[in-house]
C-alpha positions as CSV (number, residue, x, y, z in Angstrom):
1,M,-18.1,-4.4,-10.9
2,L,-15.6,-6.9,-9.5
3,R,-12.3,-5.7,-8.2
4,S,-9.2,-7.8,-8.2
5,F,-7.0,-7.8,-5.1
6,R,-3.4,-8.6,-5.1
7,K,-2.5,-11.6,-3.0
8,Y,-0.2,-10.9,-0.1
9,T,3.2,-12.3,-1.2
10,G,5.6,-11.3,1.6
11,P,7.0,-8.5,3.6
12,V,5.8,-5.0,3.0
13,Q,8.5,-2.7,1.7
14,A,8.3,1.0,2.7
15,P,9.2,3.7,0.2
16,V,12.8,4.9,0.6
17,R,13.0,8.0,2.7
18,N,16.0,9.9,4.0
19,I,16.0,10.1,7.8
20,D,18.7,11.3,10.0
21,L,20.3,9.3,12.8
22,E,18.3,11.0,15.6
23,Q,15.0,10.2,13.9
24,Q,16.1,6.6,13.3
25,T,17.1,6.2,16.9
26,R,13.7,7.6,18.1
27,I,11.8,5.3,15.7
28,C,13.8,2.3,16.9
29,R,13.0,3.1,20.5
30,V,9.3,3.3,19.8
31,V,9.4,0.0,17.9
32,V,11.3,-1.7,20.8
33,L,8.9,-0.2,23.4
34,A,5.9,-1.5,21.5
35,G,7.5,-5.0,21.2
36,R,8.4,-5.0,24.9
37,I,4.8,-4.1,26.0
38,M,3.4,-6.8,23.8
39,Q,5.9,-9.3,25.2
40,Q,5.1,-8.3,28.8
41,H,1.5,-9.0,28.1
42,G,2.0,-12.4,26.7
43,A,1.8,-11.9,22.9
44,E,3.2,-14.6,20.6
45,S,6.6,-13.9,19.2
46,K,5.4,-14.0,15.6
47,L,2.9,-11.3,16.4
48,I,5.5,-9.2,18.1
49,E,7.8,-9.6,15.1
50,E,5.2,-8.8,12.5
51,T,3.9,-5.8,14.4
52,S,7.3,-4.4,15.1
53,V,8.3,-4.7,11.4
54,R,5.1,-3.0,10.2
55,L,5.5,-0.2,12.8
56,G,9.1,0.5,11.8
57,L,8.3,0.6,8.1
58,A,5.2,2.8,8.7
59,L,7.3,5.2,10.7
60,G,9.9,5.6,7.9
61,L,12.6,2.9,8.4
62,D,13.8,1.1,5.3
63,S,14.0,-2.2,7.0
64,V,13.6,-3.7,10.5
65,E,15.5,-6.6,11.9
66,L,14.4,-8.1,15.1
67,A,15.6,-10.9,17.4
68,I,13.3,-12.3,20.0
69,T,14.1,-14.6,23.0
70,A,11.9,-15.7,25.9
71,N,12.8,-12.7,28.0
72,A,14.3,-10.1,25.6
73,L,13.9,-8.3,22.3
């Protein structure tokens, strides 16, 4: 039996969850820490961005916006 798979069409959207400010702050710090570690070890900026967005969504954020420069997130 053949299964049809949906083609990836863009950013993944997380289900809407209600989280308080403290949880949001903790999640943001984890996302930034993960991005910094990847940046320190030479990961490409596109990989850092994609991973940070996916991590934030997986941990419960509704959206993640990220700005990356050569030496900062």
